[in-house]
Every structure is written in C-alpha cells, then in structure tokens.
N, C-alpha and C positions, 0 to 999 in steps of 0.2 A: 637884146639879146645876145650872148654868149654864141659864138661859132658851134660848139660842142650840141648845147640845147638845142640849135637852131636844125642841125645835121640830123638830132634825132626826131624831131617835128616833120620834117621834109622823108626822111624814112618812114615813120607811123603812117603818114598820110599816104604815101604810094600802098605800102603794104595792105592798110585798111581797105584803100580804093579797090585793090584787087582783089581780095578776099571779098568783100560786099557785093562786086560783079559777078564773080564767081558763084555767088550763093545764091543770087536770084536771077540774073537777067537770062533771058528766053526762055523762063519757064511760067506756068498759068499762075495766074495772080490768084492767092491763096490769103485768108485771112492770119493766117499763122509767120506770114513774113516778116513783121515788124519785128517778133518777138525774134525770129533767125537771124536777122540782120542785126538786131543787138547783140546775143551772144557770141557772132562772128566777129566783130567789131571787140569784145570783149575779152575775147581768144586770143587776136593780135596784141593787144595791151598787155595782157598777162603774161604772155612771152616776152615781152619789154620790161615785165617787173613793175609795170604801171597798173594799181587794182582798182583806185577810188576814183576814176574819172566817173563824170556824168553822162550817160548817152541818151540821147531825145531821138527817137523813128518817127517820123508822120508821112502817113500815106500820102501824097498827093496825084489824085488821079490813078495812073497806071504804072506810078513812080514813088520811088521813097526818097525822103527827105533826112538825113541820118547828120545831126551835129553832137560833136564831141566835146566835152570840156575837161580841161587835164585838171588834175590836182593841182593845189599851190603848191610851189615848189620851197622844199626846205631851206633854214637858214644858209644864207651864203659868206662863205669866209671873205672878211674885207679887209683885215691885218692880220699880220703873222709878226710877231714881237722874237727878235733874237736877244740871248743873253750869254754874254762870254764871260769866262773867268776862269782862274786858274783853279787845278784841282789838288794843287801842292800848296800846303799852308805854308811854306818857307819860302816862296816867291814872291 
C-alpha cells in the first residue's frame, strides 16, 4: 500500500474511533445505538469523500463491534509515456 493511502487509513481509524467513542461510551445501552454508531461512522467517511463503504455494527454484550470495509480503489496509474517532437515542420 502506498504511503498516502496508509496515511488516509490511519487518519480514518483515529477519527472514527474518537467519534464512535464520543457517541456511546458512558451512555445507557439502548436499542438504537447500533444505528447511531453506523451513522456516525458514515459521517466521518463522507467528510473524507468515501461514500460506498460497508459498515457492519454488532452488539456484543454491553459493547459493540464495528467493522468497516472501504470501497475498492479505482484504477491506479502504472505507466506514463512521453512523446517529444518538433512543432516546427521545417526542423
């Protein structure tokens, strides 16, 4: 993975973890919290222009497990070809 992509993933992980913790830690356990966690994670991803991520939230006892699968990366440039020529037909 290239350094820019790894930096983005690290930033996302940090921001999403903080947002999810702020959303539910210390609050009474409620049935709507899994949906709240999913929307919170989506909000962070949308701020980073990531829209089609798969977010799975599961309640595990008095906690939650959140799994986020990012959408596949688009085509990656692997070759750049340059062609040099004269614009003057007399050269």
